N, C-alpha and C positions, 0 to 999 in steps of 0.2 A: 814135574817140578812146579811148585806153586810160585806165583809171581815172577815167572821167568821173563816176562816182558820188561821188568825193571832192569834186567841185565843186558838188554839190547838197546844200543844207542838210538836216540831219536823217537822212542816210544814214550807215551805218557799214560797216566792213570785215566781211565774212562769212567764216566758216571754210569749208574745202572740204566738210565734212559738211553745213553749212547750205546751201551752193550745190547740192550733190547732192540734198538733200531738196526744195529749191524746184524743181529741174528735174524730179524725180519727180512732184511735185504738178502742175506745168504740163503734163507729158506725159499724166497721167491726166485732167486737165481737157480737153485736146484730144481724147482718146479719148471721153470722155463727150459732148462737143460733137458729135462725128461720129455717135454713137449717136442723139442727139436729132434731128439733121438727118435721119437715116434714118427715125426714127419719125414725123417731121413729114409724110412722104409716104405714110404708111399710111392707107388709107381709113377714115373714121369717127373719126379721132383728134380729140379736143377740142383745137383749136389754142390756145385761151385757157389751158386748164390746162397744156398743154405749154409755153407761153410763160412762165407763172408758174414752172414747174419749172426751166426753163432759167435764169431770172433768179435764183432762189434757189440753184441749184447754182453759178452764177457767183459769187454773193456768198460762198458757203461756201468755194470755192476761193481767192477773194481773201483771206478771213480766215485761211485756212491758211497762205498765203504770208506774210501780214502777221505771223502768230504767229512765224514764223522771222525775218523781216527786222527786226521790232521798230523801225520808224522812230520817230524822236523827234518830238515836237510834235503838233499837232492834225492 
């Protein structure tokens, strides 16, 4: 459905620069996720520490996207 974000409360129109920035962040997040998946299979890696790293990085990427999107509301 085209322009479906217009039907979701709290979302706004994004400029092309904002869309491009969000896509760069998402691409980098996917790259980092692949790296962490490869590290996971390395013998001797502390899996708990890696899981924490993954969670914190996911949170950071989410906040970077949110900084651009600036959704309204809670």
